MOPAC internal coordinates of N, CA, C and O (Angstrom, degrees):
PM7 1SCF
backbone

  N    0.0000 0     0.00 0     0.00 0    0    0    0
  C    1.4464 1     0.00 0     0.00 0    1    0    0
  C    1.5239 1   108.94 1     0.00 0    2    1    0
  O    1.2310 1   120.04 1   -47.59 1    3    2    1
  N    1.2944 1   117.53 1   132.41 1    3    2    1
  C    1.4515 1   122.33 1  -178.26 1    5    3    2
  C    1.5309 1   107.57 1   -88.40 1    6    5    3
  O    1.2310 1   120.55 1   -47.90 1    7    6    5
  N    1.3094 1   116.54 1   132.10 1    7    6    5
  C    1.4673 1   119.85 1   178.56 1    9    7    6
  C    1.5224 1   109.88 1   -72.39 1   10    9    7
  O    1.2310 1   120.83 1   -20.63 1   11   10    9
  N    1.3038 1   116.02 1   159.37 1   11   10    9
  C    1.4633 1   121.68 1  -176.77 1   13   11   10
  C    1.5014 1   110.54 1   -62.61 1   14   13   11
  O    1.2310 1   119.74 1   141.45 1   15   14   13
  N    1.3289 1   118.10 1   -38.55 1   15   14   13
  C    1.4760 1   121.49 1  -177.83 1   17   15   14
  C    1.5234 1   110.79 1   -66.65 1   18   17   15
  O    1.2310 1   120.34 1   136.49 1   19   18   17
  N    1.3263 1   116.95 1   -43.51 1   19   18   17
  C    1.4562 1   121.71 1   179.58 1   21   19   18
  C    1.5169 1   110.97 1   -64.84 1   22   21   19
  O    1.2310 1   121.47 1   138.16 1   23   22   21
  N    1.3462 1   114.80 1   -41.84 1   23   22   21
  C    1.4590 1   120.18 1   179.53 1   25   23   22
  C    1.5359 1   110.92 1   -63.24 1   26   25   23
  O    1.2310 1   120.38 1   134.84 1   27   26   25
  N    1.3170 1   116.88 1   -45.16 1   27   26   25
  C    1.4572 1   121.67 1   177.24 1   29   27   26
  C    1.5090 1   111.60 1   -61.00 1   30   29   27
  O    1.2310 1   120.70 1   140.13 1   31   30   29
  N    1.3258 1   116.26 1   -39.87 1   31   30   29
  C    1.4774 1   120.40 1   179.13 1   33   31   30
  C    1.5403 1   110.86 1   -65.86 1   34   33   31
  O    1.2310 1   120.02 1   136.95 1   35   34   33
  N    1.3252 1   117.56 1   -43.05 1   35   34   33
  C    1.4629 1   121.28 1   178.98 1   37   35   34
  C    1.5378 1   110.94 1   -64.42 1   38   37   35
  O    1.2310 1   120.58 1   137.17 1   39   38   37
  N    1.3019 1   116.49 1   -42.83 1   39   38   37
  C    1.4748 1   120.32 1   178.68 1   41   39   38
  C    1.5266 1   110.09 1   -63.21 1   42   41   39
  O    1.2310 1   120.80 1   135.68 1   43   42   41
  N    1.3396 1   116.07 1   -44.32 1   43   42   41
  C    1.4530 1   120.20 1   179.94 1   45   43   42
  C    1.5271 1   113.23 1   -61.57 1   46   45   43
  O    1.2310 1   120.69 1   145.58 1   47   46   45
  N    1.3064 1   116.28 1   -34.42 1   47   46   45
  C    1.4463 1   120.89 1  -177.79 1   49   47   46
  C    1.5374 1   112.76 1   -73.41 1   50   49   47
  O    1.2310 1   120.64 1   151.67 1   51   50   49
  N    1.3523 1   116.38 1   -28.33 1   51   50   49
  C    1.4617 1   120.61 1  -172.90 1   53   51   50
  C    1.5274 1   115.22 1  -113.09 1   54   53   51
  O    1.2310 1   119.43 1   175.80 1   55   54   53
  N    1.3140 1   118.70 1    -4.20 1   55   54   53
  C    1.4594 1   119.16 1  -175.94 1   57   55   54
  C    1.5247 1   110.72 1   -74.83 1   58   57   55
  O    1.2310 1   121.12 1   -30.61 1   59   58   57
  N    1.3443 1   115.46 1   149.39 1   59   58   57
  C    1.4401 1   121.70 1  -178.95 1   61   59   58
  C    1.5243 1   112.19 1   -84.49 1   62   61   59
  O    1.2310 1   121.33 1   148.13 1   63   62   61
  N    1.3384 1   115.05 1   -31.87 1   63   62   61
  C    1.4598 1   120.95 1   177.58 1   65   63   62
  C    1.5114 1   108.99 1  -144.45 1   66   65   63
  O    1.2310 1   119.34 1    -2.67 1   67   66   65
  N    1.2941 1   118.87 1   177.33 1   67   66   65
  C    1.4874 1   123.09 1  -169.25 1   69   67   66
  C    1.5335 1   113.11 1   -60.61 1   70   69   67
  O    1.2310 1   119.38 1   143.97 1   71   70   69
  N    1.3133 1   118.80 1   -36.03 1   71   70   69
  C    1.4495 1   119.75 1  -177.81 1   73   71   70
  C    1.5157 1   114.83 1  -100.69 1   74   73   71
  O    1.2310 1   119.85 1  -170.12 1   75   74   73
  N    1.3301 1   117.90 1     9.88 1   75   74   73
  C    1.4470 1   122.60 1  -178.61 1   77   75   74
  C    1.5213 1   110.87 1   -77.24 1   78   77   75
  O    1.2310 1   120.69 1   -63.74 1   79   78   77
  N    1.3365 1   116.28 1   116.26 1   79   78   77
  C    1.4692 1   119.28 1   175.86 1   81   79   78
  C    1.5229 1   111.66 1  -132.94 1   82   81   79
  O    1.2310 1   119.85 1  -171.81 1   83   82   81
  N    1.3254 1   117.88 1     8.19 1   83   82   81
  C    1.4477 1   119.74 1  -177.45 1   85   83   82
  C    1.5055 1   115.72 1  -135.07 1   86   85   83
  O    1.2310 1   119.92 1  -167.45 1   87   86   85
  N    1.3271 1   117.77 1    12.55 1   87   86   85
  C    1.4766 1   119.10 1   179.13 1   89   87   86
  C    1.5232 1   109.31 1   -68.81 1   90   89   87
  O    1.2310 1   121.07 1   -14.77 1   91   90   89
  N    1.3041 1   115.55 1   165.23 1   91   90   89
  C    1.4656 1   121.55 1  -177.52 1   93   91   90
  C    1.5128 1   112.18 1   -56.46 1   94   93   91
  O    1.2310 1   120.63 1   135.42 1   95   94   93
  N    1.3238 1   116.40 1   -44.58 1   95   94   93
  C    1.4648 1   120.05 1  -178.78 1   97   95   94
  C    1.5360 1   111.93 1   -61.93 1   98   97   95
  O    1.2310 1   120.26 1   140.34 1   99   98   97
  N    1.3193 1   117.10 1   -39.66 1   99   98   97
  C    1.4731 1   121.42 1   178.06 1  101   99   98
  C    1.5092 1   110.15 1   -66.71 1  102  101   99
  O    1.2310 1   120.35 1   134.07 1  103  102  101
  N    1.3319 1   116.93 1   -45.93 1  103  102  101
  C    1.4828 1   120.49 1   179.56 1  105  103  102
  C    1.5261 1   111.63 1   -60.88 1  106  105  103
  O    1.2310 1   120.87 1   138.87 1  107  106  105
  N    1.3464 1   115.95 1   -41.13 1  107  106  105
  C    1.4710 1   119.76 1  -179.99 1  109  107  106
  C    1.5166 1   110.20 1   -64.47 1  110  109  107
  O    1.2310 1   120.65 1   138.58 1  111  110  109
  N    1.3497 1   116.36 1   -41.42 1  111  110  109
  C    1.4665 1   119.49 1   179.92 1  113  111  110
  C    1.5321 1   111.61 1   -62.72 1  114  113  111
  O    1.2310 1   120.37 1   134.94 1  115  114  113
  N    1.3321 1   116.89 1   -45.06 1  115  114  113
  C    1.4747 1   120.54 1   179.46 1  117  115  114
  C    1.5238 1   111.08 1   -66.09 1  118  117  115
  O    1.2310 1   120.58 1   138.29 1  119  118  117
  N    1.3367 1   116.51 1   -41.71 1  119  118  117
  C    1.4753 1   118.71 1   179.45 1  121  119  118
  C    1.5160 1   111.32 1   -64.86 1  122  121  119
  O    1.2310 1   120.52 1   140.73 1  123  122  121
  N    1.3212 1   116.62 1   -39.27 1  123  122  121
  C    1.4487 1   120.37 1   178.84 1  125  123  122
  C    1.5161 1   111.36 1   -61.60 1  126  125  123
  O    1.2310 1   120.54 1   137.33 1  127  126  125
  N    1.3129 1   116.58 1   -42.67 1  127  126  125
  C    1.4702 1   120.24 1   177.74 1  129  127  126
  C    1.5292 1   111.34 1   -61.59 1  130  129  127
  O    1.2310 1   120.84 1   133.69 1  131  130  129
  N    1.3545 1   116.00 1   -46.31 1  131  130  129
  C    1.4608 1   119.71 1   179.11 1  133  131  130
  C    1.5378 1   111.45 1   -64.23 1  134  133  131
  O    1.2310 1   120.37 1   141.12 1  135  134  133
  N    1.3238 1   116.89 1   -38.88 1  135  134  133
  C    1.4702 1   120.89 1   179.43 1  137  135  134
  C    1.5226 1   109.69 1   -62.95 1  138  137  135
  O    1.2310 1   120.01 1   136.05 1  139  138  137
  N    1.3050 1   117.59 1   -43.95 1  139  138  137
  C    1.4747 1   121.15 1   179.34 1  141  139  138
  C    1.5238 1   111.89 1   -62.57 1  142  141  139
  O    1.2310 1   120.57 1   137.14 1  143  142  141
  N    1.3378 1   116.52 1   -42.86 1  143  142  141
  C    1.4518 1   119.73 1   178.39 1  145  143  142
  C    1.5276 1   111.46 1   -65.00 1  146  145  143
  O    1.2310 1   120.47 1   137.57 1  147  146  145
  N    1.3189 1   116.71 1   -42.43 1  147  146  145
  C    1.4629 1   119.84 1  -178.26 1  149  147  146
  C    1.5276 1   110.86 1   -70.41 1  150  149  147
  O    1.2310 1   119.91 1   148.18 1  151  150  149
  N    1.3170 1   117.77 1   -31.82 1  151  150  149
  C    1.4672 1   120.38 1   177.11 1  153  151  150
  C    1.5231 1   110.00 1   -63.73 1  154  153  151
  O    1.2310 1   120.58 1   137.61 1  155  154  153
  N    1.3303 1   116.49 1   -42.39 1  155  154  153
  C    1.4880 1   119.61 1   177.75 1  157  155  154
  C    1.5435 1   109.50 1   -64.31 1  158  157  155
  O    1.2310 1   119.82 1   140.38 1  159  158  157
  N    1.2942 1   117.95 1   -39.62 1  159  158  157
  C    1.4738 1   121.17 1   178.28 1  161  159  158
  C    1.5299 1   110.59 1   -60.51 1  162  161  159
  O    1.2310 1   120.43 1   136.93 1  163  162  161
  N    1.3206 1   116.79 1   -43.07 1  163  162  161
  C    1.4863 1   120.57 1  -176.27 1  165  163  162
  C    1.5044 1   112.60 1   -74.10 1  166  165  163
  O    1.2310 1   119.33 1   162.02 1  167  166  165
  N    1.3365 1   118.89 1   -17.98 1  167  166  165
  C    1.4506 1   120.52 1   176.97 1  169  167  166
  C    1.5225 1   111.34 1   -66.09 1  170  169  167
  O    1.2310 1   120.38 1   149.39 1  171  170  169
  N    1.3244 1   116.88 1   -30.61 1  171  170  169
  C    1.4649 1   119.86 1  -179.35 1  173  171  170
  C    1.5261 1   112.71 1   -99.16 1  174  173  171
  O    1.2310 1   119.95 1   163.55 1  175  174  173
  N    1.3220 1   117.71 1   -16.45 1  175  174  173
  C    1.4637 1   121.45 1  -178.04 1  177  175  174
  C    1.5192 1   110.24 1  -123.05 1  178  177  175
  O    1.2310 1   120.72 1   -92.97 1  179  178  177
  N    1.3462 1   116.22 1    87.03 1  179  178  177
  C    1.4553 1   121.64 1  -175.02 1  181  179  178
  C    1.5204 1   114.48 1   -65.96 1  182  181  179
  O    1.2310 1   119.87 1   150.62 1  183  182  181
  N    1.3275 1   117.86 1   -29.38 1  183  182  181
  C    1.4465 1   120.46 1  -171.94 1  185  183  182
  C    1.5122 1   114.43 1   -95.88 1  186  185  183
  O    1.2310 1   119.43 1  -169.19 1  187  186  185
  N    1.3172 1   118.69 1    10.81 1  187  186  185
  C    1.4423 1   123.22 1   179.88 1  189  187  186
  C    1.5257 1   108.85 1   -84.99 1  190  189  187
  O    1.2310 1   120.94 1  -102.48 1  191  190  189
  N    1.3372 1   115.80 1    77.52 1  191  190  189
  C    1.4592 1   121.56 1  -173.65 1  193  191  190
  C    1.5346 1   112.30 1   -71.67 1  194  193  191
  O    1.2310 1   120.10 1   149.59 1  195  194  193
  N    1.3224 1   117.42 1   -30.41 1  195  194  193
  C    1.4665 1   119.54 1  -179.41 1  197  195  194
  C    1.5412 1   110.36 1   -68.45 1  198  197  195
  O    1.2310 1   120.66 1   139.77 1  199  198  197
  N    1.3103 1   116.34 1   -40.23 1  199  198  197
  C    1.4844 1   119.93 1   176.73 1  201  199  198
  C    1.5410 1   109.74 1   -67.50 1  202  201  199
  O    1.2310 1   119.98 1   144.15 1  203  202  201
  N    1.3164 1   117.64 1   -35.85 1  203  202  201
  C    1.4705 1   120.91 1   177.93 1  205  203  202
  C    1.5154 1   110.28 1   -63.50 1  206  205  203
  O    1.2310 1   120.56 1   140.26 1  207  206  205
  N    1.3348 1   116.54 1   -39.74 1  207  206  205
  C    1.4642 1   119.92 1   179.44 1  209  207  206
  C    1.5349 1   108.91 1   -66.41 1  210  209  207
  O    1.2310 1   119.80 1   138.46 1  211  210  209
  N    1.3383 1   117.99 1   -41.54 1  211  210  209
  C    1.4526 1   120.61 1   177.56 1  213  211  210
  C    1.5093 1   111.42 1   -63.21 1  214  213  211
  O    1.2310 1   120.44 1   142.63 1  215  214  213
  N    1.3344 1   116.77 1   -37.37 1  215  214  213
  C    1.4603 1   120.38 1   176.89 1  217  215  214
  C    1.5141 1   111.32 1   -61.44 1  218  217  215
  O    1.2310 1   120.54 1   134.23 1  219  218  217
  N    1.3213 1   116.56 1   -45.77 1  219  218  217
  C    1.4584 1   120.87 1  -179.79 1  221  219  218
  C    1.5425 1   110.83 1   -63.18 1  222  221  219
  O    1.2310 1   120.39 1   142.81 1  223  222  221
  N    1.3205 1   116.86 1   -37.19 1  223  222  221
  C    1.4506 1   119.43 1   176.70 1  225  223  222
  C    1.5230 1   112.18 1   -65.36 1  226  225  223
  O    1.2310 1   120.60 1   139.45 1  227  226  225
  N    1.3266 1   116.45 1   -40.55 1  227  226  225
  C    1.4622 1   120.33 1   177.63 1  229  227  226
  C    1.5071 1   111.43 1   -64.95 1  230  229  227
  O    1.2310 1   120.58 1   138.21 1  231  230  229
  N    1.3315 1   116.50 1   -41.79 1  231  230  229
  C    1.4804 1   120.23 1   178.15 1  233  231  230
  C    1.5281 1   110.65 1   -60.76 1  234  233  231
  O    1.2310 1   120.78 1   138.17 1  235  234  233
  N    1.3314 1   116.11 1   -41.83 1  235  234  233
  C    1.4587 1   120.79 1   178.79 1  237  235  234
  C    1.5202 1   111.86 1   -64.40 1  238  237  235
  O    1.2310 1   120.24 1   138.61 1  239  238  237
  N    1.3436 1   117.14 1   -41.39 1  239  238  237
  C    1.4386 1   121.01 1   178.87 1  241  239  238
  C    1.5206 1   110.51 1   -65.23 1  242  241  239
  O    1.2310 1   120.59 1   137.20 1  243  242  241
  N    1.3288 1   116.48 1   -42.80 1  243  242  241
  C    1.4711 1   120.17 1   179.02 1  245  243  242
  C    1.5307 1   109.99 1   -63.22 1  246  245  243
  O    1.2310 1   120.64 1   141.93 1  247  246  245
  N    1.3065 1   116.39 1   -38.07 1  247  246  245
  C    1.4691 1   119.62 1   179.71 1  249  247  246
  C    1.5214 1   111.08 1   -63.52 1  250  249  247
  O    1.2310 1   120.59 1   137.52 1  251  250  249
  N    1.3301 1   116.47 1   -42.48 1  251  250  249
  C    1.4651 1   120.88 1   177.93 1  253  251  250
  C    1.5436 1   111.10 1   -64.37 1  254  253  251
  O    1.2310 1   120.93 1   138.68 1  255  254  253
  N    1.3296 1   115.83 1   -41.32 1  255  254  253
  C    1.4861 1   118.45 1   178.81 1  257  255  254
  C    1.5139 1   110.89 1   -66.37 1  258  257  255
  O    1.2310 1   120.03 1   141.90 1  259  258  257
  N    1.3563 1   117.55 1   -38.10 1  259  258  257
  C    1.4589 1   119.23 1   177.77 1  261  259  258
  C    1.5236 1   111.01 1   -64.91 1  262  261  259
  O    1.2310 1   120.68 1   140.18 1  263  262  261
  N    1.3304 1   116.30 1   -39.82 1  263  262  261
  C    1.4722 1   119.44 1   178.79 1  265  263  262
  C    1.5431 1   110.45 1   -62.03 1  266  265  263
  O    1.2310 1   120.95 1   137.84 1  267  266  265
  N    1.3220 1   115.79 1   -42.16 1  267  266  265
  C    1.4696 1   120.73 1   177.42 1  269  267  266
  C    1.5322 1   109.85 1   -62.00 1  270  269  267
  O    1.2310 1   120.54 1   131.24 1  271  270  269
  N    1.3130 1   116.58 1   -48.76 1  271  270  269
  C    1.4577 1   121.30 1  -177.33 1  273  271  270
  C    1.5189 1   111.18 1   -62.28 1  274  273  271
  O    1.2310 1   120.57 1   141.92 1  275  274  273
  N    1.3140 1   116.51 1   -38.08 1  275  274  273
  C    1.4614 1   120.88 1   179.33 1  277  275  274
  C    1.5376 1   111.27 1   -63.39 1  278  277  275
  O    1.2310 1   120.28 1   142.43 1  279  278  277
  N    1.3156 1   117.08 1   -37.57 1  279  278  277
  C    1.4579 1   119.77 1  -177.90 1  281  279  278
  C    1.5228 1   112.44 1   -80.28 1  282  281  279
  O    1.2310 1   119.65 1   160.29 1  283  282  281
  N    1.3582 1   118.27 1   -19.71 1  283  282  281
  C    1.4414 1   119.87 1  -174.83 1  285  283  282
  C    1.5585 1   112.97 1  -107.82 1  286  285  283
  O    1.2310 1   119.48 1   147.36 1  287  286  285
  N    1.3150 1   118.61 1   -32.64 1  287  286  285
  C    1.4633 1   119.99 1  -179.77 1  289  287  286
  C    1.5227 1   109.81 1  -151.29 1  290  289  287
  O    1.2310 1   121.64 1   -89.94 1  291  290  289
  N    1.3166 1   114.47 1    90.06 1  291  290  289
  C    1.4612 1   122.34 1  -175.01 1  293  291  290
  C    1.5495 1   112.45 1   -62.18 1  294  293  291
  O    1.2310 1   120.21 1   146.39 1  295  294  293
  N    1.3023 1   117.21 1   -33.61 1  295  294  293
  C    1.4834 1   120.15 1  -177.27 1  297  295  294
  C    1.5399 1   109.86 1   -66.84 1  298  297  295
  O    1.2310 1   120.13 1   133.42 1  299  298  297
  N    1.3372 1   117.36 1   -46.58 1  299  298  297
  C    1.4651 1   120.22 1   179.42 1  301  299  298
  C    1.5239 1   109.73 1   -68.76 1  302  301  299
  O    1.2310 1   119.84 1   144.54 1  303  302  301
  N    1.3406 1   117.91 1   -35.46 1  303  302  301
  C    1.4565 1   121.64 1   177.85 1  305  303  302
  C    1.5220 1   110.44 1   -58.29 1  306  305  303
  O    1.2310 1   120.21 1   131.83 1  307  306  305
  N    1.3080 1   117.20 1   -48.17 1  307  306  305
  C    1.4749 1   120.87 1  -178.84 1  309  307  306
  C    1.5254 1   110.83 1   -66.84 1  310  309  307
  O    1.2310 1   120.23 1   144.24 1  311  310  309
  N    1.3150 1   117.16 1   -35.76 1  311  310  309
  C    1.4745 1   121.35 1   177.59 1  313  311  310
  C    1.5353 1   110.69 1   -63.67 1  314  313  311
  O    1.2310 1   120.91 1   135.33 1  315  314  313
  N    1.3176 1   115.87 1   -44.67 1  315  314  313
  C    1.4798 1   120.92 1  -179.22 1  317  315  314
  C    1.5310 1   109.80 1   -64.64 1  318  317  315
  O    1.2310 1   120.52 1   135.86 1  319  318  317
  N    1.3322 1   116.61 1   -44.14 1  319  318  317
  C    1.4714 1   120.14 1   179.37 1  321  319  318
  C    1.5232 1   111.29 1   -59.96 1  322  321  319
  O    1.2310 1   120.92 1   135.47 1  323  322  321
  N    1.3087 1   115.84 1   -44.53 1  323  322  321
  C    1.4552 1   120.23 1  -177.23 1  325  323  322
  C    1.5287 1   111.46 1   -69.17 1  326  325  323
  O    1.2310 1   120.43 1   136.56 1  327  326  325
  N    1.3014 1   116.78 1   -43.44 1  327  326  325
  C    1.4703 1   121.07 1  -176.77 1  329  327  326
  C    1.5516 1   112.41 1   -66.32 1  330  329  327
  O    1.2310 1   120.66 1   142.18 1  331  330  329
  N    1.3135 1   116.34 1   -37.82 1  331  330  329
  C    1.4514 1   120.20 1  -175.27 1  333  331  330
  C    1.5332 1   112.93 1  -100.29 1  334  333  331
  O    1.2310 1   121.04 1  -177.97 1  335  334  333
  N    1.3356 1   115.61 1     2.03 1  335  334  333
  C    1.4642 1   121.15 1   179.14 1  337  335  334
  C    1.5150 1   112.23 1    55.91 1  338  337  335
  O    1.2310 1   121.33 1  -131.09 1  339  338  337
  N    1.3348 1   115.07 1    48.91 1  339  338  337
  C    1.4667 1   122.01 1   177.42 1  341  339  338
  C    1.5061 1   107.87 1   -99.95 1  342  341  339
  O    1.2310 1   121.16 1   -42.56 1  343  342  341
  N    1.3251 1   115.38 1   137.44 1  343  342  341
  C    1.4581 1   117.99 1   175.80 1  345  343  342
  C    1.5085 1   108.69 1   -80.35 1  346  345  343
  O    1.2310 1   120.50 1   -44.75 1  347  346  345
  N    1.3041 1   116.64 1   135.25 1  347  346  345
  C    1.4658 1   120.58 1  -174.96 1  349  347  346
  C    1.4300 1   116.66 1  -114.09 1  350  349  347
  O    1.2310 1   120.10 1   180.00 1  351  350  349

């Protein structure tokens, strides 16, 4: 679970304007954070198949958002990949 402070910080770092909280870059940043936390959780709990399924769904959603961002704004796409250390 992402704390409110961390979520606000991630949104602030990636938003395009003051009220932006749902752009592709923001969604990718939040998903990446959740994916990293869930990956650590699954390293210690091998049999948590429901969380593993949720992780795979999040990875798929992030992949679709990255594909969209790549086709619409290559500069922001490269920035997001570099900042979050995502292979593209």
